[in-house]
TORKOL-4160 file (C-alpha; in steps of 0.2 Angstrom, whole numbers, padded with zeros to 4 digits, m for minus):
421
<pt num="1" X="m0258" Y="m0208" Z="0122"/>
<pt num="2" X="m0246" Y="m0194" Z="0126"/>
<pt num="3" X="m0238" Y="m0193" Z="0143"/>
<pt num="4" X="m0241" Y="m0178" Z="0153"/>
<pt num="5" X="m0223" Y="m0172" Z="0151"/>
<pt num="6" X="m0225" Y="m0172" Z="0132"/>
<pt num="7" X="m0241" Y="m0162" Z="0134"/>
<pt num="8" X="m0233" Y="m0149" Z="0145"/>
<pt num="9" X="m0217" Y="m0148" Z="0135"/>
<pt num="10" X="m0223" Y="m0151" Z="0118"/>
<pt num="11" X="m0215" Y="m0143" Z="0103"/>
<pt num="12" X="m0229" Y="m0131" Z="0099"/>
<pt num="13" X="m0228" Y="m0124" Z="0117"/>
<pt num="14" X="m0209" Y="m0123" Z="0116"/>
<pt num="15" X="m0210" Y="m0114" Z="0099"/>
<pt num="16" X="m0223" Y="m0101" Z="0107"/>
<pt num="17" X="m0210" Y="m0097" Z="0121"/>
<pt num="18" X="m0196" Y="m0095" Z="0109"/>
<pt num="19" X="m0206" Y="m0084" Z="0098"/>
<pt num="20" X="m0210" Y="m0072" Z="0113"/>
<pt num="21" X="m0191" Y="m0071" Z="0117"/>
<pt num="22" X="m0189" Y="m0059" Z="0102"/>
<pt num="23" X="m0206" Y="m0050" Z="0103"/>
<pt num="24" X="m0206" Y="m0033" Z="0097"/>
<pt num="25" X="m0191" Y="m0021" Z="0099"/>
<pt num="26" X="m0187" Y="m0026" Z="0117"/>
<pt num="27" X="m0180" Y="m0044" Z="0120"/>
<pt num="28" X="m0187" Y="m0054" Z="0134"/>
<pt num="29" X="m0174" Y="m0056" Z="0148"/>
<pt num="30" X="m0173" Y="m0065" Z="0165"/>
<pt num="31" X="m0178" Y="m0050" Z="0174"/>
<pt num="32" X="m0195" Y="m0049" Z="0164"/>
<pt num="33" X="m0198" Y="m0067" Z="0170"/>
<pt num="34" X="m0194" Y="m0062" Z="0188"/>
<pt num="35" X="m0207" Y="m0047" Z="0186"/>
<pt num="36" X="m0220" Y="m0059" Z="0179"/>
<pt num="37" X="m0218" Y="m0071" Z="0194"/>
<pt num="38" X="m0217" Y="m0057" Z="0207"/>
<pt num="39" X="m0232" Y="m0046" Z="0201"/>
<pt num="40" X="m0249" Y="m0054" Z="0205"/>
<pt num="41" X="m0256" Y="m0042" Z="0191"/>
<pt num="42" X="m0245" Y="m0050" Z="0178"/>
<pt num="43" X="m0243" Y="m0068" Z="0184"/>
<pt num="44" X="m0255" Y="m0081" Z="0176"/>
<pt num="45" X="m0267" Y="m0089" Z="0188"/>
<pt num="46" X="m0268" Y="m0106" Z="0179"/>
<pt num="47" X="m0250" Y="m0112" Z="0182"/>
<pt num="48" X="m0245" Y="m0130" Z="0182"/>
<pt num="49" X="m0229" Y="m0140" Z="0186"/>
<pt num="50" X="m0220" Y="m0150" Z="0173"/>
<pt num="51" X="m0231" Y="m0165" Z="0179"/>
<pt num="52" X="m0247" Y="m0156" Z="0177"/>
<pt num="53" X="m0250" Y="m0152" Z="0196"/>
<pt num="54" X="m0260" Y="m0136" Z="0199"/>
<pt num="55" X="m0250" Y="m0121" Z="0207"/>
<pt num="56" X="m0257" Y="m0107" Z="0217"/>
<pt num="57" X="m0245" Y="m0094" Z="0222"/>
<pt num="58" X="m0249" Y="m0088" Z="0240"/>
<pt num="59" X="m0234" Y="m0078" Z="0241"/>
<pt num="60" X="m0220" Y="m0077" Z="0227"/>
<pt num="61" X="m0206" Y="m0074" Z="0240"/>
<pt num="62" X="m0196" Y="m0059" Z="0244"/>
<pt num="63" X="m0186" Y="m0053" Z="0229"/>
<pt num="64" X="m0168" Y="m0056" Z="0233"/>
<pt num="65" X="m0155" Y="m0043" Z="0227"/>
<pt num="66" X="m0140" Y="m0052" Z="0235"/>
<pt num="67" X="m0132" Y="m0068" Z="0230"/>
<pt num="68" X="m0142" Y="m0084" Z="0230"/>
<pt num="69" X="m0160" Y="m0088" Z="0223"/>
<pt num="70" X="m0170" Y="m0075" Z="0215"/>
<pt num="71" X="m0184" Y="m0076" Z="0228"/>
<pt num="72" X="m0183" Y="m0081" Z="0246"/>
<pt num="73" X="m0197" Y="m0089" Z="0257"/>
<pt num="74" X="m0210" Y="m0091" Z="0244"/>
<pt num="75" X="m0227" Y="m0100" Z="0249"/>
<pt num="76" X="m0235" Y="m0111" Z="0236"/>
<pt num="77" X="m0249" Y="m0123" Z="0235"/>
<pt num="78" X="m0244" Y="m0137" Z="0223"/>
<pt num="79" X="m0257" Y="m0150" Z="0220"/>
<pt num="80" X="m0266" Y="m0146" Z="0236"/>
<pt num="81" X="m0250" Y="m0147" Z="0247"/>
<pt num="82" X="m0242" Y="m0132" Z="0255"/>
<pt num="83" X="m0224" Y="m0129" Z="0249"/>
<pt num="84" X="m0212" Y="m0116" Z="0257"/>
<pt num="85" X="m0195" Y="m0111" Z="0251"/>
<pt num="86" X="m0185" Y="m0102" Z="0238"/>
<pt num="87" X="m0188" Y="m0099" Z="0220"/>
<pt num="88" X="m0175" Y="m0098" Z="0206"/>
<pt num="89" X="m0180" Y="m0090" Z="0189"/>
<pt num="90" X="m0172" Y="m0093" Z="0172"/>
<pt num="91" X="m0176" Y="m0092" Z="0154"/>
<pt num="92" X="m0172" Y="m0110" Z="0150"/>
<pt num="93" X="m0172" Y="m0125" Z="0161"/>
<pt num="94" X="m0155" Y="m0129" Z="0156"/>
<pt num="95" X="m0149" Y="m0112" Z="0164"/>
<pt num="96" X="m0149" Y="m0120" Z="0181"/>
<pt num="97" X="m0135" Y="m0131" Z="0176"/>
<pt num="98" X="m0126" Y="m0118" Z="0165"/>
<pt num="99" X="m0126" Y="m0105" Z="0180"/>
<pt num="100" X="m0118" Y="m0119" Z="0191"/>
<pt num="101" X="m0132" Y="m0119" Z="0204"/>
<pt num="102" X="m0130" Y="m0138" Z="0205"/>
<pt num="103" X="m0122" Y="m0142" Z="0222"/>
<pt num="104" X="m0122" Y="m0124" Z="0227"/>
<pt num="105" X="m0128" Y="m0124" Z="0245"/>
<pt num="106" X="m0136" Y="m0107" Z="0243"/>
<pt num="107" X="m0149" Y="m0115" Z="0232"/>
<pt num="108" X="m0152" Y="m0130" Z="0243"/>
<pt num="109" X="m0169" Y="m0123" Z="0248"/>
<pt num="110" X="m0176" Y="m0120" Z="0231"/>
<pt num="111" X="m0193" Y="m0128" Z="0230"/>
<pt num="112" X="m0198" Y="m0121" Z="0213"/>
<pt num="113" X="m0188" Y="m0118" Z="0197"/>
<pt num="114" X="m0198" Y="m0105" Z="0186"/>
<pt num="115" X="m0193" Y="m0104" Z="0168"/>
<pt num="116" X="m0200" Y="m0095" Z="0153"/>
<pt num="117" X="m0196" Y="m0109" Z="0140"/>
<pt num="118" X="m0202" Y="m0126" Z="0142"/>
<pt num="119" X="m0191" Y="m0141" Z="0143"/>
<pt num="120" X="m0186" Y="m0156" Z="0154"/>
<pt num="121" X="m0182" Y="m0151" Z="0172"/>
<pt num="122" X="m0164" Y="m0152" Z="0177"/>
<pt num="123" X="m0159" Y="m0168" Z="0186"/>
<pt num="124" X="m0149" Y="m0159" Z="0198"/>
<pt num="125" X="m0163" Y="m0148" Z="0206"/>
<pt num="126" X="m0165" Y="m0151" Z="0225"/>
<pt num="127" X="m0175" Y="m0166" Z="0229"/>
<pt num="128" X="m0194" Y="m0162" Z="0229"/>
<pt num="129" X="m0192" Y="m0145" Z="0219"/>
<pt num="130" X="m0205" Y="m0143" Z="0205"/>
<pt num="131" X="m0203" Y="m0135" Z="0188"/>
<pt num="132" X="m0215" Y="m0122" Z="0182"/>
<pt num="133" X="m0215" Y="m0115" Z="0164"/>
<pt num="134" X="m0223" Y="m0098" Z="0164"/>
<pt num="135" X="m0219" Y="m0093" Z="0146"/>
<pt num="136" X="m0231" Y="m0105" Z="0138"/>
<pt num="137" X="m0246" Y="m0097" Z="0148"/>
<pt num="138" X="m0241" Y="m0079" Z="0146"/>
<pt num="139" X="m0237" Y="m0081" Z="0127"/>
<pt num="140" X="m0254" Y="m0088" Z="0124"/>
<pt num="141" X="m0260" Y="m0069" Z="0126"/>
<pt num="142" X="m0257" Y="m0061" Z="0108"/>
<pt num="143" X="m0257" Y="m0044" Z="0117"/>
<pt num="144" X="m0242" Y="m0048" Z="0128"/>
<pt num="145" X="m0226" Y="m0039" Z="0125"/>
<pt num="146" X="m0211" Y="m0037" Z="0136"/>
<pt num="147" X="m0212" Y="m0018" Z="0134"/>
<pt num="148" X="m0228" Y="m0018" Z="0145"/>
<pt num="149" X="m0217" Y="m0022" Z="0160"/>
<pt num="150" X="m0208" Y="m0007" Z="0168"/>
<pt num="151" X="m0193" Y="m0016" Z="0175"/>
<pt num="152" X="m0188" Y="0000" Z="0184"/>
<pt num="153" X="m0203" Y="m0003" Z="0195"/>
<pt num="154" X="m0197" Y="m0019" Z="0203"/>
<pt num="155" X="m0195" Y="m0025" Z="0216"/>
<pt num="156" X="m0199" Y="m0010" Z="0226"/>
<pt num="157" X="m0213" Y="0000" Z="0217"/>
<pt num="158" X="m0223" Y="m0015" Z="0214"/>
<pt num="159" X="m0228" Y="m0026" Z="0229"/>
<pt num="160" X="m0238" Y="m0042" Z="0228"/>
<pt num="161" X="m0254" Y="m0044" Z="0237"/>
<pt num="162" X="m0266" Y="m0032" Z="0245"/>
<pt num="163" X="m0262" Y="m0017" Z="0255"/>
<pt num="164" X="m0254" Y="m0022" Z="0271"/>
<pt num="165" X="m0263" Y="m0019" Z="0288"/>
<pt num="166" X="m0249" Y="m0009" Z="0295"/>
<pt num="167" X="m0251" Y="0004" Z="0281"/>
<pt num="168" X="m0270" Y="0007" Z="0286"/>
<pt num="169" X="m0265" Y="0009" Z="0304"/>
<pt num="170" X="m0248" Y="0017" Z="0304"/>
<pt num="171" X="m0244" Y="0023" Z="0287"/>
<pt num="172" X="m0258" Y="0036" Z="0286"/>
<pt num="173" X="m0251" Y="0045" Z="0301"/>
<pt num="174" X="m0234" Y="0053" Z="0300"/>
<pt num="175" X="m0233" Y="0056" Z="0318"/>
<pt num="176" X="m0238" Y="0039" Z="0323"/>
<pt num="177" X="m0226" Y="0031" Z="0310"/>
<pt num="178" X="m0212" Y="0041" Z="0317"/>
<pt num="179" X="m0216" Y="0036" Z="0335"/>
<pt num="180" X="m0216" Y="0018" Z="0330"/>
<pt num="181" X="m0200" Y="0018" Z="0320"/>
<pt num="182" X="m0191" Y="0028" Z="0333"/>
<pt num="183" X="m0197" Y="0015" Z="0347"/>
<pt num="184" X="m0191" Y="0001" Z="0335"/>
<pt num="185" X="m0175" Y="0009" Z="0332"/>
<pt num="186" X="m0172" Y="0011" Z="0351"/>
<pt num="187" X="m0176" Y="m0007" Z="0354"/>
<pt num="188" X="m0163" Y="m0012" Z="0340"/>
<pt num="189" X="m0150" Y="m0002" Z="0349"/>
<pt num="190" X="m0155" Y="m0011" Z="0366"/>
<pt num="191" X="m0153" Y="m0028" Z="0358"/>
<pt num="192" X="m0136" Y="m0024" Z="0351"/>
<pt num="193" X="m0131" Y="m0016" Z="0367"/>
<pt num="194" X="m0135" Y="m0032" Z="0377"/>
<pt num="195" X="m0125" Y="m0042" Z="0365"/>
<pt num="196" X="m0110" Y="m0031" Z="0368"/>
<pt num="197" X="m0113" Y="m0033" Z="0387"/>
<pt num="198" X="m0112" Y="m0052" Z="0385"/>
<pt num="199" X="m0096" Y="m0051" Z="0375"/>
<pt num="200" X="m0087" Y="m0039" Z="0386"/>
<pt num="201" X="m0092" Y="m0050" Z="0401"/>
<pt num="202" X="m0084" Y="m0065" Z="0393"/>
<pt num="203" X="m0068" Y="m0055" Z="0387"/>
<pt num="204" X="m0064" Y="m0044" Z="0402"/>
<pt num="205" X="m0049" Y="m0034" Z="0399"/>
<pt num="206" X="m0051" Y="m0035" Z="0380"/>
<pt num="207" X="m0063" Y="m0020" Z="0377"/>
<pt num="208" X="m0052" Y="m0012" Z="0364"/>
<pt num="209" X="m0050" Y="m0028" Z="0354"/>
<pt num="210" X="m0068" Y="m0032" Z="0355"/>
<pt num="211" X="m0073" Y="m0015" Z="0349"/>
<pt num="212" X="m0060" Y="m0016" Z="0335"/>
<pt num="213" X="m0066" Y="m0034" Z="0330"/>
<pt num="214" X="m0084" Y="m0027" Z="0329"/>
<pt num="215" X="m0079" Y="m0012" Z="0319"/>
<pt num="216" X="m0070" Y="m0024" Z="0307"/>
<pt num="217" X="m0085" Y="m0035" Z="0305"/>
<pt num="218" X="m0096" Y="m0020" Z="0301"/>
<pt num="219" X="m0083" Y="m0016" Z="0287"/>
<pt num="220" X="m0086" Y="m0033" Z="0280"/>
<pt num="221" X="m0105" Y="m0031" Z="0278"/>
<pt num="222" X="m0115" Y="m0046" Z="0282"/>
<pt num="223" X="m0107" Y="m0056" Z="0268"/>
<pt num="224" X="m0089" Y="m0055" Z="0274"/>
<pt num="225" X="m0091" Y="m0051" Z="0292"/>
<pt num="226" X="m0084" Y="m0067" Z="0298"/>
<pt num="227" X="m0069" Y="m0065" Z="0287"/>
<pt num="228" X="m0065" Y="m0048" Z="0294"/>
<pt num="229" X="m0067" Y="m0054" Z="0312"/>
<pt num="230" X="m0054" Y="m0067" Z="0307"/>
<pt num="231" X="m0042" Y="m0054" Z="0301"/>
<pt num="232" X="m0045" Y="m0043" Z="0316"/>
<pt num="233" X="m0041" Y="m0058" Z="0327"/>
<pt num="234" X="m0025" Y="m0062" Z="0317"/>
<pt num="235" X="m0019" Y="m0044" Z="0318"/>
<pt num="236" X="m0024" Y="m0036" Z="0334"/>
<pt num="237" X="m0027" Y="m0018" Z="0336"/>
<pt num="238" X="m0012" Y="m0017" Z="0347"/>
<pt num="239" X="m0001" Y="m0023" Z="0333"/>
<pt num="240" X="m0008" Y="m0009" Z="0321"/>
<pt num="241" X="m0005" Y="0004" Z="0335"/>
<pt num="242" X="0013" Y="m0002" Z="0338"/>
<pt num="243" X="0018" Y="m0003" Z="0319"/>
<pt num="244" X="0007" Y="0009" Z="0310"/>
<pt num="245" X="0018" Y="0009" Z="0294"/>
<pt num="246" X="0016" Y="m0010" Z="0292"/>
<pt num="247" X="m0003" Y="m0010" Z="0296"/>
<pt num="248" X="m0009" Y="m0010" Z="0278"/>
<pt num="249" X="0002" Y="m0025" Z="0273"/>
<pt num="250" X="m0001" Y="m0034" Z="0289"/>
<pt num="251" X="m0020" Y="m0034" Z="0286"/>
<pt num="252" X="m0018" Y="m0038" Z="0268"/>
<pt num="253" X="m0007" Y="m0053" Z="0272"/>
<pt num="254" X="m0020" Y="m0059" Z="0284"/>
<pt num="255" X="m0034" Y="m0056" Z="0272"/>
<pt num="256" X="m0025" Y="m0067" Z="0259"/>
<pt num="257" X="m0030" Y="m0082" Z="0269"/>
<pt num="258" X="m0048" Y="m0078" Z="0269"/>
<pt num="259" X="m0061" Y="m0085" Z="0256"/>
<pt num="260" X="m0070" Y="m0069" Z="0253"/>
<pt num="261" X="m0088" Y="m0068" Z="0246"/>
<pt num="262" X="m0087" Y="m0057" Z="0231"/>
<pt num="263" X="m0103" Y="m0060" Z="0222"/>
<pt num="264" X="m0112" Y="m0043" Z="0220"/>
<pt num="265" X="m0098" Y="m0034" Z="0229"/>
<pt num="266" X="m0094" Y="m0017" Z="0221"/>
<pt num="267" X="m0076" Y="m0014" Z="0218"/>
<pt num="268" X="m0076" Y="0001" Z="0230"/>
<pt num="269" X="m0082" Y="m0011" Z="0244"/>
<pt num="270" X="m0070" Y="m0025" Z="0240"/>
<pt num="271" X="m0062" Y="m0033" Z="0255"/>
<pt num="272" X="m0045" Y="m0026" Z="0250"/>
<pt num="273" X="m0052" Y="m0009" Z="0249"/>
<pt num="274" X="m0060" Y="m0011" Z="0266"/>
<pt num="275" X="m0044" Y="m0018" Z="0274"/>
<pt num="276" X="m0034" Y="m0003" Z="0268"/>
<pt num="277" X="m0047" Y="0008" Z="0276"/>
<pt num="278" X="m0046" Y="m0001" Z="0292"/>
<pt num="279" X="m0027" Y="0001" Z="0292"/>
<pt num="280" X="m0029" Y="0020" Z="0289"/>
<pt num="281" X="m0042" Y="0022" Z="0302"/>
<pt num="282" X="m0034" Y="0012" Z="0316"/>
<pt num="283" X="m0016" Y="0014" Z="0313"/>
<pt num="284" X="m0016" Y="0033" Z="0308"/>
<pt num="285" X="m0033" Y="0039" Z="0312"/>
<pt num="286" X="m0035" Y="0034" Z="0330"/>
<pt num="287" X="m0052" Y="0026" Z="0327"/>
<pt num="288" X="m0051" Y="0018" Z="0344"/>
<pt num="289" X="m0055" Y="0034" Z="0352"/>
<pt num="290" X="m0073" Y="0030" Z="0346"/>
<pt num="291" X="m0074" Y="0017" Z="0359"/>
<pt num="292" X="m0073" Y="0030" Z="0373"/>
<pt num="293" X="m0085" Y="0044" Z="0366"/>
<pt num="294" X="m0099" Y="0049" Z="0378"/>
<pt num="295" X="m0108" Y="0062" Z="0368"/>
<pt num="296" X="m0119" Y="0058" Z="0353"/>
<pt num="297" X="m0126" Y="0075" Z="0350"/>
<pt num="298" X="m0129" Y="0080" Z="0332"/>
<pt num="299" X="m0112" Y="0090" Z="0333"/>
<pt num="300" X="m0103" Y="0075" Z="0340"/>
<pt num="301" X="m0110" Y="0063" Z="0327"/>
<pt num="302" X="m0106" Y="0074" Z="0313"/>
<pt num="303" X="m0088" Y="0075" Z="0319"/>
<pt num="304" X="m0087" Y="0056" Z="0320"/>
<pt num="305" X="m0094" Y="0055" Z="0302"/>
<pt num="306" X="m0080" Y="0067" Z="0296"/>
<pt num="307" X="m0067" Y="0056" Z="0304"/>
<pt num="308" X="m0073" Y="0040" Z="0297"/>
<pt num="309" X="m0075" Y="0047" Z="0279"/>
<pt num="310" X="m0059" Y="0058" Z="0279"/>
<pt num="311" X="m0049" Y="0054" Z="0264"/>
<pt num="312" X="m0062" Y="0042" Z="0257"/>
<pt num="313" X="m0059" Y="0029" Z="0270"/>
<pt num="314" X="m0077" Y="0025" Z="0271"/>
<pt num="315" X="m0093" Y="0031" Z="0262"/>
<pt num="316" X="m0105" Y="0041" Z="0271"/>
<pt num="317" X="m0118" Y="0026" Z="0272"/>
<pt num="318" X="m0105" Y="0014" Z="0278"/>
<pt num="319" X="m0099" Y="0026" Z="0291"/>
<pt num="320" X="m0116" Y="0029" Z="0298"/>
<pt num="321" X="m0119" Y="0011" Z="0299"/>
<pt num="322" X="m0103" Y="0008" Z="0309"/>
<pt num="323" X="m0109" Y="0022" Z="0321"/>
<pt num="324" X="m0127" Y="0014" Z="0323"/>
<pt num="325" X="m0121" Y="m0004" Z="0324"/>
<pt num="326" X="m0105" Y="m0003" Z="0334"/>
<pt num="327" X="m0100" Y="0014" Z="0341"/>
<pt num="328" X="m0117" Y="0018" Z="0349"/>
<pt num="329" X="m0122" Y="0001" Z="0356"/>
<pt num="330" X="m0105" Y="m0001" Z="0363"/>
<pt num="331" X="m0107" Y="0015" Z="0372"/>
<pt num="332" X="m0124" Y="0010" Z="0379"/>
<pt num="333" X="m0117" Y="m0007" Z="0384"/>
<pt num="334" X="m0104" Y="0002" Z="0395"/>
<pt num="335" X="m0116" Y="0015" Z="0402"/>
<pt num="336" X="m0108" Y="0030" Z="0394"/>
<pt num="337" X="m0124" Y="0035" Z="0387"/>
<pt num="338" X="m0142" Y="0030" Z="0392"/>
<pt num="339" X="m0149" Y="0026" Z="0375"/>
<pt num="340" X="m0149" Y="0032" Z="0357"/>
<pt num="341" X="m0152" Y="0050" Z="0353"/>
<pt num="342" X="m0167" Y="0056" Z="0343"/>
<pt num="343" X="m0156" Y="0057" Z="0327"/>
<pt num="344" X="m0143" Y="0047" Z="0319"/>
<pt num="345" X="m0133" Y="0050" Z="0303"/>
<pt num="346" X="m0143" Y="0041" Z="0289"/>
<pt num="347" X="m0136" Y="0025" Z="0283"/>
<pt num="348" X="m0140" Y="0016" Z="0266"/>
<pt num="349" X="m0157" Y="0009" Z="0266"/>
<pt num="350" X="m0155" Y="m0010" Z="0266"/>
<pt num="351" X="m0167" Y="m0022" Z="0257"/>
<pt num="352" X="m0176" Y="m0027" Z="0273"/>
<pt num="353" X="m0179" Y="m0009" Z="0278"/>
<pt num="354" X="m0185" Y="m0004" Z="0260"/>
<pt num="355" X="m0197" Y="m0018" Z="0259"/>
<pt num="356" X="m0204" Y="m0014" Z="0277"/>
<pt num="357" X="m0205" Y="0004" Z="0272"/>
<pt num="358" X="m0215" Y="0000" Z="0256"/>
<pt num="359" X="m0227" Y="m0011" Z="0266"/>
<pt num="360" X="m0230" Y="0003" Z="0279"/>
<pt num="361" X="m0230" Y="0018" Z="0268"/>
<pt num="362" X="m0236" Y="0011" Z="0251"/>
<pt num="363" X="m0228" Y="0011" Z="0234"/>
<pt num="364" X="m0227" Y="0029" Z="0231"/>
<pt num="365" X="m0221" Y="0036" Z="0247"/>
<pt num="366" X="m0206" Y="0048" Z="0249"/>
<pt num="367" X="m0192" Y="0040" Z="0259"/>
<pt num="368" X="m0185" Y="0058" Z="0263"/>
<pt num="369" X="m0202" Y="0063" Z="0271"/>
<pt num="370" X="m0203" Y="0048" Z="0282"/>
<pt num="371" X="m0186" Y="0040" Z="0287"/>
<pt num="372" X="m0172" Y="0042" Z="0275"/>
<pt num="373" X="m0164" Y="0057" Z="0284"/>
<pt num="374" X="m0163" Y="0048" Z="0301"/>
<pt num="375" X="m0153" Y="0033" Z="0304"/>
<pt num="376" X="m0163" Y="0029" Z="0320"/>
<pt num="377" X="m0179" Y="0027" Z="0310"/>
<pt num="378" X="m0170" Y="0016" Z="0297"/>
<pt num="379" X="m0164" Y="0005" Z="0311"/>
<pt num="380" X="m0182" Y="0004" Z="0316"/>
<pt num="381" X="m0187" Y="m0002" Z="0299"/>
<pt num="382" X="m0175" Y="m0016" Z="0300"/>
<pt num="383" X="m0181" Y="m0021" Z="0318"/>
<pt num="384" X="m0199" Y="m0021" Z="0313"/>
<pt num="385" X="m0194" Y="m0032" Z="0298"/>
<pt num="386" X="m0185" Y="m0044" Z="0310"/>
<pt num="387" X="m0199" Y="m0044" Z="0324"/>
<pt num="388" X="m0214" Y="m0044" Z="0313"/>
<pt num="389" X="m0212" Y="m0046" Z="0294"/>
<pt num="390" X="m0201" Y="m0062" Z="0296"/>
<pt num="391" X="m0212" Y="m0070" Z="0309"/>
<pt num="392" X="m0229" Y="m0069" Z="0301"/>
<pt num="393" X="m0239" Y="m0077" Z="0287"/>
<pt num="394" X="m0235" Y="m0068" Z="0270"/>
<pt num="395" X="m0252" Y="m0060" Z="0269"/>
<pt num="396" X="m0249" Y="m0051" Z="0286"/>
<pt num="397" X="m0264" Y="m0058" Z="0295"/>
<pt num="398" X="m0265" Y="m0054" Z="0313"/>
<pt num="399" X="m0250" Y="m0043" Z="0313"/>
<pt num="400" X="m0249" Y="m0032" Z="0329"/>
<pt num="401" X="m0243" Y="m0017" Z="0319"/>
<pt num="402" X="m0260" Y="m0017" Z="0310"/>
<pt num="403" X="m0270" Y="m0017" Z="0327"/>
<pt num="404" X="m0276" Y="0000" Z="0332"/>
<pt num="405" X="m0277" Y="m0005" Z="0350"/>
<pt num="406" X="m0258" Y="m0008" Z="0350"/>
<pt num="407" X="m0252" Y="0005" Z="0338"/>
<pt num="408" X="m0237" Y="m0005" Z="0336"/>
<pt num="409" X="m0228" Y="0003" Z="0351"/>
<pt num="410" X="m0234" Y="m0009" Z="0364"/>
<pt num="411" X="m0230" Y="m0024" Z="0353"/>
<pt num="412" X="m0213" Y="m0018" Z="0350"/>
<pt num="413" X="m0209" Y="m0013" Z="0368"/>
<pt num="414" X="m0216" Y="m0030" Z="0374"/>
<pt num="415" X="m0205" Y="m0041" Z="0363"/>
<pt num="416" X="m0188" Y="m0036" Z="0370"/>
<pt num="417" X="m0181" Y="m0054" Z="0370"/>
<pt num="418" X="m0188" Y="m0059" Z="0353"/>
<pt num="419" X="m0177" Y="m0050" Z="0340"/>
<pt num="420" X="m0159" Y="m0053" Z="0335"/>
<pt num="421" X="m0144" Y="m0041" Z="0332"/>
């Protein structure tokens, strides 16, 4: 009698998978397999693990466009037990080893290894992780072709699961949606301002250095924020002001001791380019004056943008993010302004903001019509993602944003202490 492993990974099924790799004029790629896993309309329902356990996908996970596993926070039912964690997708099981995931801490929470081709599970998978061969099931359909999958539609134009409750309540009313996003954006500014208040209270007499360090952290994005803080501590802003001609070399030298994360970082956003921009802004551009501004009128904000982007120091999206994440909250913390204005320069729409927008407004919405022109509303999307989307069951059951009685506003206003920075 054949073992379960032999049945699941027999030569006939493996041959079918290989055949489909070269189907038609478009070869099947890893991104095709990601789309098959993500999209409930494409994903087979009769999936099993390498040992024959039935798999039900409650939530395929959030499509991760940054470094690390392909999908974060998936929810599966495997053999009747609930499994929550990350999912990594490959063409072949051996790709796990070939891509050097073994021993990489970023992949330690992988609970499912989804592959197109069948084969023995890699021995270095995290303990308890299951292997799911999706290609053998898909290839059983003689009508399947990779050309049927519109790769450009993923992940944002295709969302798994039914319409979200927040869309039914909020997305159909532009006025209500703008109110909810604005309120969430104000909450996000308040949370950031409270954090600055706490830091300034601990570091009395160092306000300019605190501002400089937070500014530097914003230049490093999330991935390299810690490294930029370390550089700012090693080369204080007073040194840059005292020796402006040596600022670039001093920051570069300090940066050479940092282990930078470069995965997915565009050349224009490299740590070296950002450190050079910091030298220009603080040593020659007088960026510290931003720690004292008291007006955030549209004219004042546009003037700040011109200063931050002058000579290509920063792109417009990053400059707007610095204003929203550092300059404005710092001013609120020091009581120079009462709160955020109705409009902020639009920053780049991050992955969390984009996912939240697609849930609220649907797949075919126009970002320009709803939020893309106002940084406060973009900040609101991020805060809603933190306060609601990350806290709830993936099917969005009982989300307060879908409750007509609350309309989202009371829920956001009543959760002042829950969100992060």
